[in-house]
N, C-alpha and C positions, 0 to 999 in steps of 0.2 A: 641673691635670695637671702640676704642677711637681715632684712628688716623683720621686726618682731610684732605681729599683730596682737591686739588685746583679744582674749577669748573668754567668753562667758558660756557656761554649760547649764542646760536645763534638763534635768533627768525626769523622764516620764516613767513612774514606777509600774504602771499597768502594763507597759510593753517593754520595759527595761531599755528604752531608747534614749539617746542623748541628742538634743537639738543644740546647735551651736550658734552663737552670735559672735561674729568675727569682725573686728573693727581696726581700721588704720588710725593709730593715735595722732598722726600728724594732721589728717584732714577730717576725721570723723566719719568717713564713708564706711559703710558696714554691709555685711552679707549675713543671711541666715542660711544655715546648712542643715538639711534633713529635718524640717519642721514637722511636728506631730499634730494632727487633728484628733481631738478627743473623740472616742467612740465607745459607747456602751452597747455591746452586742445583745445583751438580754432585752434591752428596751429599744434596740435599733435606733439609737439617738446619737447624733453628732453634736459637739459643742466646741467652743474655742477658748476655754479657760487657759490652757497651756500656751497657746499662741499669744493671748493677751498679755501674759507675763513677759514674753519676749518683747513685744511691741511697747510695753510700758517702759522697759529699760532703754529701748531706742529713743523714746520720747524724753525720758527723764535725763538722759545724758546728752541730748541734743544731737544725736547721731543722724546721719542721712543714709537711709537704707537704699542700696543700689542693686543688690542681687539677691535672689532666692535660688539656692542650689540644692538639688538632690543628687546623692551619690549613685542611686539606682532606683528601680521600681521595687520598693520594699514589700515583703510578704508578711510582715508582722505588725504593721501599723498603717493607718491612713495618712498620707502626706497632707500637710497643711499648706503646701505651696500655693495652691489656687486661692485659698482663703486670704493669704497674705497679699497675693497679687490683686485680688479684688479690693482689698482695703487700702493698698498703697500705690498700686499701679506699677510696682516693681516687676521686672521680667523674671521668668523662671528659666533656669538652665539645667541641663542634664546631659549625660553622655549620648553621643549620636547613635549608638547602637540600641538605644531604647526602641527603635523601630522593630528590631527582632522580637523584643518582648511584647510589643503591641500586637504583632502578627500572631504570636502564639496564643496570647490570652484574649485578644479581641475575638479570635475564633472560638475559644473555649466558652466565652460568655455570650457568644452571638451578639456582640456589641456593634450594631450597624453604624453607630455614630463614630466609632473609633477607626480611623484610617492609619495604616502602619507607615506613616511618614513623619511622625514627630511633630505634626503641625500644631498640636495643642500646647506645646512648649514654645517658648520664645527664643531660646538659644540651644542649639545642639552642638556639643563640644566634641571635637576629635582629639585623639592623642597628640599631645604637644601644643595644643592651642594655648594661647596666653592672653590675658586681659588684665586690666588694672583694677585694684580695689584701693581707691585713693592713690597714694604714692607707692603702694606695694603691689608687686607683680604676682599674679595667680597663674600657675602652670597646671594644666589638666593632664593627668596621667591615666591612661586606660589600664585598669587593673582587674581584668575579668577573672572568672573562676567560680565565684559565688553565683554570679549571673553573667551572661555574656556582655552586659551593658555597663558593668560597674566602672566607675571612675573614682579617682582620688584627687583632691584639690590641694596642691602645694602652695601655701600662702606664706611667703617669707620663710621664717625658720620653723614653720609648722606644716604638718600634712594631715588632712582629714580623710581617713581611709574607709569610711563607711563600714561594711562588714568584711572587708578583706582580712583584717587582723582584729583580735580582741586583746584584752589585757594579757600580759605574758603568762599569768597564772591560770588563764582560761583557754587560750589557744587561738583557734581560727574558726572561720565560718563554714557551714555545710556547703556542699557542692552538688547536691542531688536535685536542684530545681532544673527545669528545662533550659538547656544551654550551659549549665554549670559543668565544671570539670576540675578535678582535684589537681591534675598535673598543670593545668593552666593557672590555677590559684597559686601553686608553689612558685611558678615563674613570676607572677605578679608580686608575690611577697618578696622575692629576691630583688625585684626592682625597687621596692620601698626600702629594703635593707641596704641598698647601695647608696642611699642618701647619706649625708653627713651624720655621724653618730649622735650629735647633739640635737638633731631635728626632733621637734616635739611631735609625737604621734597621738592623734585624737581619734578614738574608736567610736563606732556607732552604737554599741550596746555594752552593758555590763550585767552579768548574771550572778555576781557575788559567790564565787566558788568557796568551797569549804576551806577554812583556815583564814579567811579574811572577814573582817567585821564591818567594813564600809564599802560603799560603791566607789569605783574609780574609773576614770576614762582617759587619763593622760599618762603616757609613758614617753620613752625616747626610742629612736632607731637603735641605739646601742643596747638599751635594756631588752628590746624585742629580740635582737640578734643573739644576745647572751642567754636569755631566760625564757623565751616563749616555749611552753611545754610541748607544742606540736611541731616546732620548727628547729629549735636549737639542738645540735648534735645529730640531726637526722639527714639522710640523703634524700634526694628527690623521690626515689622509688619507695623508700621507707615511709615518707610522708604520704604518698599517694595510697599506699596499702592501708595505713592508719586511717586516713580521712575517709576512704571508701567503706572500710569496715564500720567506722563510727556512724557514717551517714545511713547505713543500712538499718541501724537500730532506732533512728529518729522518726517521730511522728510529725505530720505537717504542723506548722504554726497555727495557733488557734484562730488567728484573724487572716489566714492566707486568702480566703475567697473574697471577703469584703475589701481587703487591702488592695489586691491586684487589680480588681475591676475599677477601683477608684484611681489607683496610682498610674495606670496606663492612660488615664485622662488628665494627668498632671495634678491630681488631687481633687478634681471636680467630681461631683456626684453624677450618677447616670442621669440622662435627661428625663423629664417628667412624662408620665403616661397621660392619656386624655383627661384623667381625673385631676391632674395636677400633682399627684403623688409620685415620689421617686422610689424605686425598688432596687435592692441588691439581689442578684441572682445566686442560687445555690445549685449548680449543676451536679446532679446525683451520679455517684459512682464514676466520676470523671478524673479524679486525681489519686 
C-alpha cells in the first residue's frame, strides 16, 4: 500500500464538506469521493456548480474517471454521486450496510421506490474488499459508529475516513443517528490509528475550530493518535462518556431531512409525481 495517489480537495463552504478527486499518477485513472450536489433549501433548488468544478479538473488533466465513492449516507449534504453517474456512466460504490440505512429512512419517508437492498448503487463494498484505481489498490475498511454503514477507503498511502475522524483540533463525529454508537466509533478509530503513522488522513468535513484561521482536511495517522482532542490520552470508556454527553447537546443537521431521502437513493431525487414535479418530504415530529 505504498503508492501515493494525487489528491485534490474541493471544499463546499455551505455544508463544510470536502469532496475529493483521487488519481493514480501512473495511469490517470481517478475516483471522486463524497461529491456534493449544491442545494439551496430556501428556494428548494438543486444545482451542480460544485460538481462541475471537479469534472473540469478531470477533463483538463486528461484523467479517466472510474469510480464514484460515498463513505456513507450523509445527513448534512445531498450526494452528487447520481449526477456524476448520469454525466459520465461511472458506477457508484458505497458500504454494503447502506441497506440498514435504507430500511430505516425509507420507512420514515414512506419512500415506496426505495428497496432496502442497495440496488440503486452499483457496487456494495464489504469490509476487506479490494479493487484497483489504476495501479493503486483500494482497500475498503468498515468503520461504523457515526452510522452503521460508514466505510473508509484506504488508497495507497492515504485513507479517506468520511466522518469517522475530523481534524485533530476538532475531534470526532456524532454518534446519535439511528444505528450510531460511540463505543463502535472508538473501535473504528482505533482501526484507523493502527495504520502506519505516515498514512495521510483525509476527513469529510472541517468546521474551523477556535484558534485556527484556515480550513484544513489533511492530517496523518500519527498526528491523529498524538493530538486528536477527543481521542488522545483517553480510554475507551472516557471517550464513550464524552461522546454521548456531547451528542446529547447537538441539534439535527440543517439538511438532515432532504439529505437522507436523497442519499438513500444514491443521490437521485425522489421520483416525480403525476404533475412531473419532484418533492422532498418533511415528516413532522418524527426525528
